[in-house]
C-alpha positions, 0 to 999 in steps of 0.5 A: 776615198779608197773603194773597198770592191776595187780594193779587192779587185786588185789584190785578186789582179795582183794575185792571178796566177795566169802568170806566176805572181811575184812575191812583191804582188803577193805580199802587196794583193795580202796589205790591200786585202787588209786595206779594204777592210780597214776603208769599209770601217773608217768610212762607215764610221765617218758617215755614221758620225757626221751624217750622209752627203759630208764626205768633202768636210773637214769633220768626215776628214778628221773622223776618217784619219782618226782611226789608229790600227793598233787601237782598232786590233786591241778592239778586235782582240777583245771582241772575239769572245763570248762575254765581254770583259767587265770594263767592255760590259760597262762601256757597251752596256751589253755582255757580249757582241753578236757573232757577225761582229766577233766574224768581223773582228776576227777577220780584222785582226787575222788581215792586220797580222798578215798585212804586218807580215807581208809588209815588214818581214822579210823571211815572210813567204806565201803562196797565191792560194794563201793570198786568195784565202786572205782575200776571201776573209777580208770579203767574209769580214766586209759581209759581217760588217754589213749584217750587223745591227747599225747600233751595235755596229755604231758602238764597236766604232766608236769604241775603235775610233776613240782611245782606250777608254777609262773603266 
């Protein structure tokens, strides 16, 4: 199972300026930084919903692989607001989410957008300093997620995991 700390270390190695990194290295570093945050999210969810000690079970793998990047992005976009939409207020039983969840959501969205550009846009150009900034954003997103209340975090993970629920 990918370790987010190791993924961030790889991203830093790929963007190391001791020798000028290639375009491919910088693009891969961006993608790797995004996946550090992504894998932390799905690991937390699988542990939460299966319980500790089930990492080798089929259920753990099913939950781990049930997350859809597009759905996660939609949820993150909807959470980065002072007040939730009416449907989400009903689903989550609250009018807003914590600042930590909003920060996490913003970082996730930014990193996913950068990953899409790095992976799919042939005209995308990036400097090592930009990549280091994105790695720092991944670290900030991880920290915000880790600081959040476990119950609120579980609600958000459940919202990310399931297809768009009916209002």
